[in-house]
N, C-alpha and C positions, 0 to 999 in steps of 0.2 A: 525343547520346543513348546511355544506357547501359542495357543489359540484363543480367541476372544471369548467364545461362548458356544454352546450347543443345547438343543432342546431335547427334553425327556418327556415321555408320555408312555402310557401302558397300552398294549394291545389286548384283545379279548381274553387271552389266557393269563393276563397280569403280568407279563414279561416286559421289562423296560425296552422301549424302541428309542435308542438314541444313536445307533450305529451309523445311519446314513448322514446324520448331521456331523458327527464325528469325522466320517469320512471326507465330507466336504470341507470341514476345517483343517483336515491334514493336508488336502490338496492345496488350500489357499495359504498354508504356511510355508510352502514350496521348500526349497533346499538351502534357504539363507540360514537356517538354524543348525545347518551341519548335517542334515539326514540325506542320505543317498537316495536316488530313486528306486534302488533295490529294496531299501528299508520301508519306504513308503508303500511299495507294492506288497510286501509282506503284511503290512498293517491292513491294506485294504483287503487282502484275501481273508485274514482272520476275521475282518468285520463281515465279509460276505458269508463266511461260514456261520458266524454268530447269528446273522440275520436269518439264514436258511434254517438253522436249527430252531429258531424262535418260532417258525410257522409249523414245525413238525413235532407235535406233542409226544409221539411214541418214539422219537429219536431216529437217527439215521446211521448207516455205516459208512466206513471210509470210502468203499467204492462208489456208493450212491452219491455221496457228497461230491467226489471227484467228478463223476459223470454229469451231475447237474451244474457244477461250476466250471466244467472243462479244466480241471486241474489234475496234475499227476498225482497218483496215489501215495507216493512218498512225500510229496509236499503237503497234502492233505494231513498225513499221519504226524508229520513234524509239528505242524500248526496245532492240531488237536492235542497232541502231548503237552505243548507249552500252555494252552488254554486250560487243559485238564489240572496241570500242576498248579495253577493260580486258582482253581475253583470255579472258572467261569462256564466250564462244561463238566460233565461227568459221564463216564461210561457205565452203561447198565451191565452188570456182571453176567447175567443169564443168556444174553443174546449179543453182547458185544456192540451195540449200538450206542450212540452219543446224543446226549441231550443237554439243554441248558442247565447249568448248574446253580447251586445255591448262592454263589457270589453274585451273580446277575440279580438274583431275588433280593439280596442284601442291600445292593446298591439301590434298587428301586424303593425298598423299604425306607432307607435312610433319606433319600430325596422326598418321598411322600410324607415322612414323619416331620421333616422340617416345614413342609409346605403347610401341614395341618397344624403343627406348632404356631407358626406365625399367624394364621388365620384365627386360631383360637385365642391367642395372646393379645392381639392387636387391640381389641376393645378394652382390655384391662389396663394396657399401657395408656390408653387415652384417658381412662377413668383416673389413673393415678396422677398423671400430668395435670388434668383439670383440677383435681382436687388439691394438689400440692404446689402447682405451679413449678414443678421441677421436671427436668429432663428424665425421661425413663428409656432404658435399654433392655434388650433381650439378647443374650449370647449363648453360645455353645462351646464346648471344650473341644481342642484339638492340640494334642500334645501338650505342651507347657504354655499354651495361649488360649485366651478367651477371644472368641470371634463374634463381633456384632453382627446379628441377623435382623433386628429391627430396632428402630429408634423413633421416639416422639419427642420433639423439641420444644422449647418455649422461648419467648422473646426475652432476652436478658442482656445486661450490659457485660456479663461474663461469658465469653465464648468457650463452648466445649468442643474440642478438636476430635470429635468422634464421628464415625460415619459407617454406614453398613459395609460390612467386609473387612473393616480395620481389625487387626489383631492387637491385643494387650496382654502383658505378662500376667500369668495367674497369681504370682506371689505378691504383686503390689496393688491388686484390685479386688473389690469386694466380690464383683462378678466371679472371679477365678477361685476365691476362697470358697464360695457356695458351690461352684461346679466340682471343685476337689473334695468337697465333704461327702460326696456320693461314692468315692472310691474305697476300696479295701485299704487297710493300713499299708500293706506291701505295695499296692499300686502308689498310694500317696507318697510313701517314702522315696519310691523310685523317681517320681515326677520332680519332687522337691530337690532330691539330691542332684538332679540335672539343671535346676534352675540356676541361672548366674547370681541372682540377688543383687544385681547392679543397683546402687543407690541412685534414684531419680529424684529424690527429695529428702529433707532433713528427716522425715518420718519414714521413710522406707525401711521394710523390714529386712535386716541382713543377718538375722539369727534364725537358722533354720528350725530349731527346736521351738522357738517362740511362734514361728509360722505354723508349724504343724499343731501347736496348741491352739491357735486361734481356729484353724480349720476344723479341728475336732469339736470345738465348741459350737461350731455351727449345727452340728449334729444333735445338740441339746437346745439351743435357743431357737434355731430355724431362720436365723439371718446373720450376715456378715457386715464388716465395716471396713472402709477404705479411709483411714484418717488422714487425708492429704499425703498418701503414700505413692501416688502415681503422678498427680498434679498439685502443686502448691497452690493452697487456697480452695481446692476442691474436696469435698468429703461426698461419699457415696454409701449406700446401704443396700444390700442384695439379699435375695433368697432363692434357694434352689427350686426348679420345677421339676416334677416326677411325672413318669409315664404310667401306664396301666399296671406295670411290673413294680412299681414302687422305685424304679431306677431313675437317678438324677439326669436328665437329658438336657437341661437348660438352666439358666439363671435369670432372674428379673432384678432390675436395680432402679434406684432414683439417684441422681447426681445434681448438686448444686454448690453454691458459695458455702464456705465453711461458717459464714455468718448467718446463714439460713439453716443449713443442716448441722445444727450445734450438737455437741455431746449431750446436752441436757434432753434433746429430743431422740437420742438414739433409741431408746426403749419403745416411745410412741410410734416413730417411723419404722422401726424394725418389725414390730408387730403388724403394722398396716401392710408393709411390703410382703410380709410372711403370709399373710391372710390372702392377699391377691394372687400370690404365687400358688397357694392352695387351691384356689378358685380354678386357675389355669389347670392345675394337675388333675382336678376333678373333671374338668372338660376333656381331658386326654384320657380319661378311664381310670384314674388313680382313685381308690377307695381306702381310707384309713382304717 
């Protein structure tokens, strides 16, 4: 089932309020996606329970939830069990009441982090684009893909087919290599082993050992290169962005024609991008 969008905001307790919008989206998706009316009803009841618990800081019991929502006790218990298993709610051991779980807080944090990240990074993307007359991107890691979350473009004869929300493989992009540089060796091996390493250009890396070597090099140099590995004629240089914990949460890149982003300028551009990424990291609370 695919719904177009929903709204996220925080209530006074810091709990994410997006359930009403999700419920409206579910209703609008109708049953053409193969969902039965009964399935939709279960989702709506689960959202009713989440919305109710979000307003009760001390939590509620099964009977009280059923009374307030006019639901049978057994129905409430089944839904609570499913939500608790996924971490969206949790049971208070000493009194048996249910309250909002850490998963809800985690989702709120992820969303707010991305909002803060884009807000803090945007001026620096503009600074890089203005200084170098090159397109800049900001991306985050999801699985084996880098996802563009911000872009500042330039007027150029060469069109970069990138847009916010688009996914690109990590193995053949400077952004991807920088994002992967923050993983542990075990995590890195797992993701790289699952990459198809499909050849997109003559320069695409198809050797996993070489890919891992380049990613580990980013930990030393602070920046990574896409040497026409994703798009022929386009070179990119990226650097990781860290949060207050020192964890890589995003990557910043410049992209342009190979005739402009030449190999001779790799060191100069690499240090520049790395310095800008460090400034963004500082804005997010990172202290070296």
